N, C-alpha and C positions, 0 to 999 in steps of 0.2 A: 454642549457642556463638556468641559474638560474633566477627565477622570484621573485621580492619583491612586495607583495601587501601592499601598504603603507598607513597608516593613516586611516584604516577602524575602524568602531565600531564592535568589535568582540563579538559575542554572543555564549557562549560555557560553558558547565558544570555549569549552573546556574548563570554565571557572564556576565556582559555587560560592556565592557571597550574599550577605544581607544588603538590601537596597530597596529602592522605590522606582516606579516608572510612571511618567506623566503621559497620558494619552490626550491628544488634541484632534478631535474629529476622527479620521480613519488612520492617523499616523502616530508613531511614538515621537513625542516632542522632546522629552528629556529623560535621561537615565541618571539616577542618583545612586552611584555605587558606594557601598559601605557606610552610607549616612541615611538618616531618616529626616527629611526636611520638616522642620517644626512649623514653619509658616510659609505659605505661598499665596501671594496677594492677587487672587482672581475673584471677580464678582461671582462667578458660578464655578464651583469646583465640587465634584463628587469624590469622596474619599472612601476607598475600600481598604479596610484594615486587614492586612494579610499576614500578620505575625503567625509563625508556625506553619505557613503554607509555602509550597514551592511555586515559583513562577517560571514557566518555560515558554519557548516559542511554540506556536501551533504546529502540530504534526502535519506533514505533507505525505499523503499516501498516494504513491504514483502507480498503483496497480489495484483497481477495483472493477467489479462487474455489478452495475446497479440495475440491470435487466430491462431497461426501458429504451426503445419500444419493443413490444411484441411478447415479452415474457413477464408482464407486470403482476402476474399471480405470485411470482417468486419475490419480487421487490420492485421498487420504483425509485427514481431519483429523489423524490420527496421523502420517502420513508427512510431510505438508507443514508441520505445525507444528514437527516436528523439524528440517526443513531451515531453517525460519524462525529458530529459536534459534541454529542453527549460523551463520546470517548476521547475528546481532546484533539480530533482531527479537524483542521480548519480549511484544508485544501485537498482535493482529490483529482485524480486523473483516471478516466473511465475507459474501459476497453470496448472494441467495436463489435464483438460477437453477440449482437442483439438480432431481432427480427423486424425489419430487414437488417442485415449487417451494415455498419457504417463504413462503406467502401467508396462513397462519392462525397464530394464536398457539400452537395445539396442535402444529403441525408445527415451528414455531420452537423450542418448548420441547424437542422431541426433539433438535435440534441442540445446544442448550445442555447437555443431559444427556450427549450423546456427547462433547462437548469436555471436560466435567468428568471423564470416564472416561479420556481418551486424550491430551489436549493438554498438553505441557510449557510452552506459552506461555499468557499471559492471552488472553481471547477475548470477543468480542461478535458479534452477528449482526444483519443488516438484515432487516426485514420487507419483502417484495415487494408492490408495489401493482399491481393489475390493474383491468380495467374492472368487476370484479364483487365486490371485497372492501373497499369503502369503509368499512363499519362496523368491520372488523378494523383498518384503518389508523388510524381516528380514535380507537379504543379503546386505542391503544398507551401503555404506561407508559414515558415518556421517560427515567426514571431507570435503566431496565434494558436498553433496546434502543438501539443506537447511532443508528439512523435508518431512514427509509423509502427504499427504492430504487425508482425509476421508470425504465423503459426507453422512451425516445421514439424508438426505432429498431428495425429488424428483427433485431438481433443475437441476440435470444433467443426468437424465435418466439412461444410462447404467452403470454409476459409483456409483449408490446407493449401499452402503454397509449395508446389513441388515442380514447377517449371524452372529448370536450371538457368535458362537464358534470362527470364524475368528476375529471378533472384540475383543474378550477377549484375543486371542493370540497376537494380535498387541499391545494392551495396556500392556500386561504382559511382552512381550519380546523385543519390539522395543526400541532401545536406541536413536532414532531420536525424534525430536519434532513431535508430532501428531497435525496437524492443522485441525480443524473440522468445517465443515459447519453443523450447528445444526438446523434442522426443522423436525418435526414429520410428516412423509408421510401420515399416516392414518388420522390424524387430518386435514391436508390440503385437502385431497380427500373428506372427509366428508363435510367440509366447502364449497368446490367447488360445490358439488351436491346441497347443500342448496341454493347457489347463482344462479345456473342454474334454479332451481325450481321457484325462485322468479323473476329473470330477463330474463329467456330464454337465447337466444344467444347474448343478448345485455347487458352484465354485465358491469357496469361502472368501470373505473379504481380505483375509490374511494373505491371499495370493496376489493381491493388488500390486505390492512392490516387486513381486516375481514377474508379473505380466508386464508392468511398466517399469522395467528393470534399470539397473545402473547402466548396463550396456546401451539400452535404448536412449537414455539421457546423454551419455557421453558421446555416442556416435553423432548425434545431432549437434550438441553444443560445440564439440571440437571442430566440426565442419563449419559452423557459423563463425567461430573465432578465427579459423584459418582464412576464411574468405574475407573477413573484416581486416585482418592483418595484410592480406595481399592487396586489397583495394582501398585501404586507409579509410574505412567506414567507421562511423560512430555507432558501436554496437553495445547494447545493454541486454545481457542475458538474464531472463526472469527466473524466479523461483528455483534456485539451485537446490538439489535434494540429495546429492551424493558426494562422498569424499573424493572420488576420482575426478569429478568436475572441478573441484577447487584448485587442482593442479594447473588448470588452464589460465589462471588469473594471477596477476602480480600484485605485490604490496606497493604501497606508495600513496601519494596524494591524489585524490580523485580528480582534481583540476588538471593533472598532468596525464591522465589516462584517456585513451580513445576507446578502450574496451573495458566495460564495467560489469558488475554482477549484483544481483539482488538475492536476498533470502527472505522467506516469509515466516511469520510467527509460528504457524503450525509445524513447519519443519524444524524449528528450534524447540518447540514445546513437547511435541509428541514423538514417539518412535514405534517400532513394530510391536512392542509389548501392549500397546494401547488398543490394537484392533480387537482383541478379545472382549473388551468392555465397551468400546465406542462404536465398533462396527462401521457401517456406512457413513456415520456422522463425521468420520475423519478420512473418508475416501476423497482424495484430491488428485488432480493431475498437475505435475508429476506426483507420484505416490510418496507418502511418508515411509521412510525406509528404516535402516537398522540403527541401533544405538551408536555404532561406530560412525555411521554417516552423520548422525546428529552431532556427535562430538567434534567431528572434522569441520562441520559447518560453523560451529561455535569458534573453533580455532581460527578458521579463515576470516570470520567476522571480526574477531578481536585483533587480528594481525593486519587488518585492512586489505586483505585480498577481496573480501566481499564489502561492497561500498554502501549498500542501502538495505534497510529493513522495510518491508511492505506487508500487505495482508493477502492479496489475491482474494479479497472478499467476493464470494460468489454464492449467494443464497439459493436454496431450493426448498420446495415445500416438504413438510414432514411426510406426506403421503409418498412423495418420490423417494425420499431417503429411506423409508421403511420398506422399500421393495427389495427384491433379491439383488445380489451383488451385480449381476450382469445388467439388470434394468435400472439400478439406482444411479443417478447422475453423480458426477464428481464435483466437489466444491463445497464450501461452507461459509457462513457469515462470520466476520471477525472485526469489523471496524469499531464497534463499540468497546471492544475489550483488548485491542492490540497494545495500546499504551500501558494500561495497568498490568497486562501480562509481562511486558518487558520490565516495568518497574519492580514487579515481583521477583524477576530474575536478578535485578540489581540488589534487592534486599537480601537475596540468598548468596550474594557475593560472586555471582557468575560473570557479571558485567557491571562496570561502573555506571552510575546514573549519568555522568557526563558523556559517556560513550553512547548510551541510549539516545540522548538528545542529538548527538552528532549524526547518528545513523538514521534517525526518524524525522529530524527537522532540518539540520544544516545540509546534510548530504543530498537529499532530493532537490533542494533549492540550488545547490552548486551544480549538480549533474545536469539539470534541465535549464540552467541559467534563468531561473525564475526572477522576475523583476521585483526586488525589494521585499522578499519574504524569506522565511526560514530562520531568521535571527532576531534577537532583541537588540536593535540598533536604532539610534536616532535617525529619523527620516524614513524608516521602514514602516510598512503597514503594521498596525497593531493587531496581529494575529497572535493571541496569547492564551495560555492555559494556567489556571490556578489549581493546584493539587494538594489535598490533605494527605500527608504520608503516614498518618496514624489513624485512619478511619476505615476500619475493615468492613467488608460487605461480601455477600455471597451472590453469585450470578444465579438468577432464578427466572422462571417464566413471567413473574410479576414485574421485573425491571428490564427485561429484554425489549428493545425498541425495533428490532428488525421486523419487517413485514412477515417473514416466515415464522417468527415467534419461537425460535429455538437457537441454541448455541452449543457447539461441541465442548464449551467450557462451563456448561450448566452444572451447578453444584460446587464450583471452584470458589474458594474464599480468597479475596484479594485484600492486601493491606493498605493500598493507596486508592483514593477516590478522586475523580475529577469533580471539582467544586464549581468552577466557572470556565466557560470558553468564550473568548472574544474573537470575533471575525471583523476585521477592518474597524476595530475600535468599539464595536457594538457587542454587548454581552448577550450572546444568543442562547446560552445555556447557563442556568444558575440553580444549584441545589435541586437537581432533578427536574426542573421546569424549562421548557423551550420557549424562546421568543418566536411566536408563529408568524410574525409580520416581516422580519428581516430577511433579505436575500443577499447572498454572497456575490462575488464579482468574478468575471472571467480572468484567468491567469494570462499574463503576457511574459514573453521569453526574450531575453537579451542575447541574441545569437550573432551579433556583429563581431 
């Protein structure tokens, strides 16, 4: 059955206009800009009246941790992908630090098969690089895997890549995007020892940005950028958190860059003042830092030094988060609320809604060369989201879909609400209800 989304306000490729979109099976067949078609002569046609609603491309989140396998008490591909589509995310790219970590193609294939079975969203997975799997990394089929993930900090224990020879070989010979978590391990350990001497075992969470400091981030990210420049590697630096790091990146069109940067919602939303109220619920690696850092991240995003907005969605149980600072793990859930959070920033005049769509939908598709996604274009997959810009709601335990059942944004009122999410032309989420039978597709990448 063909579907006509009729009379929406379409926001796409820097434009905002009234129009309609015709979906045929899994693709966008026809776009009707500035006009509302009165009659379309098809035997079967479903019409969705969308007057007063925004229609945008589906969000592509290129940085999530869905915790499967091995950590499924925190989250699963099934639960977190459902929360994602409820939040307007139609495609995700998941990180390798699970148990066991996805550092071989055999283990990676198991994740693909699991997503094929349970995910309503489209999916791809990163291969993790370690000191010992160089051959696996260099044998990657870059048309099927979104990228190589390297951890240059102690955030992930066993996956820390600190062998300089292996690192150089990856940057020199990999044709994949190298997605890097950049924090300097020695700096963090030194700062932690200082904090223990000062506070003993009762370190306050407000010390987190002191321990995982600006210097720790900059030392690592500047090293990665220098190596990428030297060896002409495709480097994508994840979750920038400091003003100083933004100096490493240049303005300009994403398609013309070899070195790119990501910022996450929590680094744009929170700052050091929020630790007193939110505590470990906003403990992330890299740490949420100062007001100045947040303001500089916004400036870099708006000037196109920063290319992509993602979530670093990383759920933990409430029991874990309610532990002491030293024992509480870093990370938090965000996929259900990332789009509406950015739309709230747009309503406040901090960023235009066209820029939100650019950074969350178009830019990930361009950066990873995703086949026919990220835009409302004829012939592209019908990954689409309908949003009511005037339907306020409050985040509460009753409407949180994460398996962990909490959010750092609990109690926050949002003015926009996701009404429907279409994945490959199928309405997988509508008015709070999920289509439990539909399964998304594997993403493919045009790297020729």
